[in-house]
C-alpha positions in Angstrom: 112.2 110.2 100.6 113.9 111.0 97.2 114.4 108.5 94.5 117.7 106.6 94.7 118.2 107.9 98.3 121.5 107.2 99.9 122.2 106.3 103.5 122.8 109.2 105.7 126.6 109.2 106.0 126.6 111.5 109.0 124.4 109.3 111.3 125.3 109.9 114.9 126.8 107.2 117.1 124.2 106.2 119.6 125.1 103.4 121.9 122.2 102.0 124.1 122.0 99.3 126.7 119.6 96.4 127.2 119.0 94.3 130.3 120.3 90.8 129.8 117.8 89.3 132.2 115.1 88.9 129.6 114.5 86.8 126.5 115.8 88.5 123.4 115.4 87.7 119.7 117.7 89.0 117.0 117.2 89.2 113.2 119.0 91.2 110.6 119.3 91.8 106.9 115.7 91.5 105.9 116.3 93.6 102.8 112.6 94.3 102.3 112.1 95.6 98.8 109.3 96.5 96.5 107.8 93.1 96.2 108.9 92.5 92.6 111.1 89.6 91.5 114.2 91.5 92.3 113.1 91.9 96.0 115.6 89.5 97.6 113.3 89.1 100.7 111.3 86.9 98.4 107.8 87.3 99.8 108.4 85.5 103.1 106.0 88.0 104.8 103.8 85.3 106.3 106.7 83.4 107.8 108.2 86.5 109.4 104.8 87.5 110.7 104.6 84.1 112.4 108.0 84.6 113.9 107.0 88.0 115.2 103.9 86.4 116.8 106.2 84.0 118.6 108.3 86.9 119.9 105.1 88.6 121.3 103.8 85.3 122.7 107.0 84.9 124.7 107.0 88.6 125.7 110.5 88.8 124.3 112.4 91.9 123.1 113.3 92.0 119.4 116.6 93.4 118.2 116.9 94.1 114.4 120.6 94.3 113.6 120.3 96.5 110.5 119.4 96.5 106.9 115.7 95.9 107.4 114.8 97.7 104.2 116.6 97.8 100.9 116.2 101.3 99.5 118.8 100.5 96.7 116.3 98.0 95.3 112.9 99.6 96.2 114.0 103.3 95.8 111.3 104.7 98.2 109.7 103.9 101.5 106.2 104.1 99.8 107.1 101.2 97.5 108.2 99.1 100.5 105.1 99.9 102.5 102.9 99.0 99.4 104.7 95.6 99.0 104.8 94.6 102.7 101.9 96.3 104.5 100.9 93.5 106.9 104.5 92.7 107.8 105.3 96.4 108.6 102.1 96.6 110.7 103.2 93.4 112.6 106.6 95.0 113.3 104.9 98.1 114.6 102.7 96.0 116.9 105.8 94.2 118.3 107.5 97.6 118.9 104.4 98.9 120.8 104.0 95.6 122.7 107.3 94.1 123.7 109.7 96.6 122.1 112.0 96.7 119.1 115.6 98.0 119.2 116.9 98.8 115.8 120.6 99.1 114.9 121.1 100.8 111.6 123.2 99.2 108.9 124.9 100.3 105.7 121.6 99.9 103.6 119.6 102.1 106.0 118.5 105.6 105.3 116.5 108.2 107.1 116.2 107.1 110.7 112.7 108.7 111.0 111.5 105.7 109.0 112.3 103.4 111.9 111.8 105.8 114.8 108.6 107.7 113.8 106.9 105.3 111.4 107.6 101.9 113.0 108.3 103.1 116.6 111.6 101.4 116.9 114.2 102.4 119.5 117.1 103.2 117.1 120.8 103.2 117.8 124.2 102.5 116.2 125.2 99.8 118.7 123.7 98.0 121.6 125.3 96.6 124.8 123.4 93.7 126.5 124.2 93.4 130.1 127.9 94.3 130.2 129.6 91.7 128.1 127.6 91.4 124.8 128.1 94.0 122.0 125.6 94.2 119.1 126.4 96.1 115.9 125.4 95.7 112.3 128.9 94.7 111.2 129.7 97.0 108.4 132.1 98.8 110.7 134.4 95.8 110.3 134.0 95.7 106.5 137.3 97.2 105.1 135.6 98.6 102.0 132.0 99.3 102.8 132.7 100.6 106.2 135.2 103.2 104.9 133.5 104.0 101.5 129.8 104.4 102.1 129.3 106.9 99.3 131.0 104.9 96.6 129.5 101.6 97.7 126.0 103.0 97.8 126.3 104.1 94.2 127.7 100.8 93.2 124.9 98.9 95.0 122.3 101.0 93.3 123.8 100.3 89.9 124.1 96.6 90.7 120.4 96.4 91.7 119.3 98.2 88.6 121.4 95.8 86.4 119.8 92.8 88.0 116.3 94.3 87.7 116.8 95.1 84.0 118.3 91.7 83.2 115.8 89.9 85.4 118.6 87.7 86.9 121.0 87.5 89.8 124.7 88.4 89.5 126.2 87.6 92.9 128.8 85.5 94.6 129.1 82.6 95.2 128.6 81.5 91.6 127.4 78.1 92.6 124.2 79.6 94.0 123.6 82.0 91.2 124.7 79.9 88.2 123.2 82.0 85.5 124.8 83.0 82.2 125.1 86.6 83.4 126.7 85.4 86.6 129.2 83.2 84.8 130.0 86.0 82.3 130.6 88.4 85.2 133.0 85.9 86.8 134.9 85.6 83.5 135.1 89.4 83.3 136.2 89.6 86.9 139.1 87.2 86.2 140.2 89.1 83.2 140.1 92.4 85.2 142.3 90.7 87.9 144.8 89.6 85.2 145.0 93.2 83.9 145.5 94.6 87.4 148.2 92.1 88.2 150.0 92.9 84.9 149.7 96.7 85.6 151.0 96.3 89.2 154.0 94.3 88.0 154.9 97.1 85.5 154.5 99.7 88.3 156.8 97.7 90.6 159.5 97.4 87.9 159.3 101.1 87.2 159.5 102.0 90.9 156.0 103.4 90.8 154.5 101.1 93.4 152.8 104.0 95.2 150.5 104.4 92.2 149.0 101.0 92.5 146.3 102.0 94.9 144.0 99.4 96.5 142.6 97.9 93.3 144.3 94.5 93.9 143.2 94.5 97.5 139.6 95.3 96.5 139.7 92.4 93.9 140.9 90.0 96.6 138.1 91.3 98.9 135.5 90.2 96.3 137.4 87.0 95.7 137.0 86.1 99.4 133.2 86.8 99.0 133.3 84.0 96.5 135.6 81.7 98.3 135.4 82.0 102.0 134.8 85.2 104.0 131.7 87.3 102.9 132.3 91.0 103.6 135.7 90.2 105.1 134.5 90.9 108.7 135.5 87.7 110.5 139.2 88.5 111.0 138.7 92.0 112.3 136.1 90.8 114.8 138.4 87.9 115.9 141.2 90.5 116.3 139.0 92.7 118.5 137.9 89.8 120.7 141.5 88.6 121.1 142.6 91.9 122.5 143.3 91.6 126.2 141.6 94.9 127.0 138.4 94.0 125.0 135.5 94.6 127.5 133.1 92.2 125.7 133.1 88.5 125.7 130.6 88.3 122.8 130.1 90.3 119.6 126.9 89.9 117.6 126.6 91.2 114.0 124.7 90.7 110.8 125.9 92.2 107.5 127.7 89.1 106.0 124.6 86.9 105.9 126.6 84.0 107.3 124.9 82.6 110.4 126.7 80.9 113.2 128.0 80.9 116.7 131.8 80.8 116.9 133.8 80.2 120.1 137.5 81.2 120.3 140.3 79.7 122.4 140.1 82.6 124.9 136.4 81.7 125.6 135.0 84.6 123.7 132.3 84.3 121.0 131.3 85.7 117.7 127.6 85.4 116.7 126.2 86.2 113.3 122.4 86.4 112.9 122.3 85.5 109.3 119.7 87.0 107.0 116.2 86.7 105.6 117.3 87.0 102.0 116.6 84.4 99.2 115.9 81.1 100.9 117.2 82.1 104.4 115.2 82.9 107.5 117.7 83.0 110.3 117.4 84.4 113.8 119.3 84.3 117.1 117.8 83.9 120.5 119.2 84.8 123.9 117.5 82.8 126.7 119.2 84.7 129.5 122.1 82.2 129.5 123.0 81.2 125.9 122.9 82.5 122.3 121.7 80.1 119.6 121.1 80.6 115.9 118.3 78.9 113.9 116.5 79.0 110.6 112.8 79.8 111.2 111.4 77.9 108.2 113.8 75.0 107.9 114.4 74.5 111.7 118.2 74.1 111.3 120.5 75.2 114.1 123.7 76.9 113.1 126.8 76.4 115.2 130.3 77.0 113.8 130.1 74.7 110.8 130.2 77.6 108.3 133.2 79.1 110.1 135.6 76.2 110.4 137.5 77.3 107.3 137.8 80.8 108.8 138.9 79.6 112.2 141.7 77.5 110.7 142.5 80.1 108.1 142.6 77.4 105.5 141.3 79.8 102.9 144.2 82.1 102.9 146.2 80.3 100.2 143.5 81.1 97.7 143.3 84.0 95.3 141.2 84.5 92.1 143.9 83.0 89.9 144.2 79.7 91.9 140.5 79.5 92.3 140.2 80.0 88.5 142.7 77.3 87.7 140.9 74.8 89.9 137.4 75.7 88.9 137.1 77.0 85.3 136.3 74.2 82.9 136.1 76.3 79.8 133.1 77.8 78.0 131.9 79.7 81.1 131.5 76.4 83.1 132.8 76.1 86.7 133.6 72.9 88.5 132.4 74.2 91.9 128.9 74.6 90.5 128.7 71.7 88.1 130.5 69.1 90.2 130.4 70.5 93.7 133.9 69.5 94.2 136.6 70.9 96.5 137.5 74.5 96.9 134.4 75.7 98.8 134.6 76.2 102.6 131.8 73.8 103.5 133.8 71.1 101.7 137.2 72.0 103.1 136.1 70.9 106.6 135.8 67.3 105.2 138.4 67.1 102.5 141.9 66.1 103.5 144.5 68.4 101.9 148.2 67.9 101.2 150.7 70.2 102.9 150.7 72.7 100.0 146.9 73.1 100.2 146.1 71.0 97.1 143.3 68.5 97.5 144.1 64.9 98.1 143.2 63.1 94.8 142.9 59.8 96.7 139.4 61.0 97.8 136.9 60.2 95.1 134.2 62.5 93.8 131.6 60.2 95.4 133.3 60.4 98.8 133.3 64.2 98.6 129.6 64.2 97.5 128.7 61.9 100.4 130.5 64.3 102.8 128.5 67.2 101.5 125.2 65.3 101.5 125.7 64.3 105.1 126.9 67.8 106.2 124.9 70.7 107.5 124.7 73.7 105.2 125.5 76.8 107.1 126.3 79.4 104.5 122.9 81.2 104.7 121.9 82.2 101.2 125.0 80.3 100.0 123.5 77.0 100.8 122.2 74.5 98.2 118.7 74.9 99.6 118.9 78.6 98.8 119.7 77.7 95.2 116.6 75.6 95.1 114.5 78.3 96.6 115.9 80.8 94.1 115.2 78.5 91.2 111.6 77.9 92.4 111.0 81.6 92.8 112.2 82.4 89.3 109.9 79.9 87.6 
């Protein structure tokens, strides 16, 4: 596999089926890298091997919902094998024993890696029984799904930058509160200001058609900070709300936001989470129900992390309002330093005024008590992830 290999943009669409009358485990977004400090799997090999042992013990089938390896970070399969030999051997054993179905994602490359080396049964989507659809989720991503070539280049550059600086530059800023991350947020805000000014000029000159999608793209990344990672929730909800939708459940990975969400029409969306940073989420089908847990911490994820998306309470926010309510000057941000308002896991407990502003009658201590008593369900967006990240960097 060549250095800086890109995903195969012409991968075929292969839909396969799986019997629902069996126990099935789902994991996704392992992002196995080269074992260096920029490998966001973060050396959880032993934990994942124990999870795989449990799958084999229960004679269950394993479905990996994409992005098992991170070629943008590791560059070659040889580096990944060298960094995770025992884990890859364990995956191969599961494939030979109880079977592994692999759904490729936007980080995946040559399918022969999974089919011929690891003996996975590869496909682009999976139908379990007749009513459960499983896909990686990038198909619902308005930017990555339609711009694989550009986003793969951008991801490679991003990974190289983090490797060279030996730091993390990612949203949400409260989990990656480094100088570089704060500076990047400052630059992002200034870029958004420039784009807004440019678009206003274009509108006055009658040149609106020249604006392109820059503002939309900036809002997409703003939502990654504020509410909806990868922007896939609304498209999935829209599909499940269609009367002619043949499925009652859609399972994805991609956004790294674990949970089980039920809609008013009785249909469900399930996200398998990830194994990046401090996360180790998985989903299990027991022939009747789908449940999502964290393997290491033992947490169960229901719809806590999706309440703000279900109610659409985030839609009043853009980068400018977020900036006004969070920036404290000198590259300091209230959401990271005080943990107050703005963030989705807090919105479910904070009363708001009709215009969306926080109710000042609630004290900081009340807000903090709400957060301390709540269940974090933002995957690698949780406070525990921040702790794990800090520990791994020391």
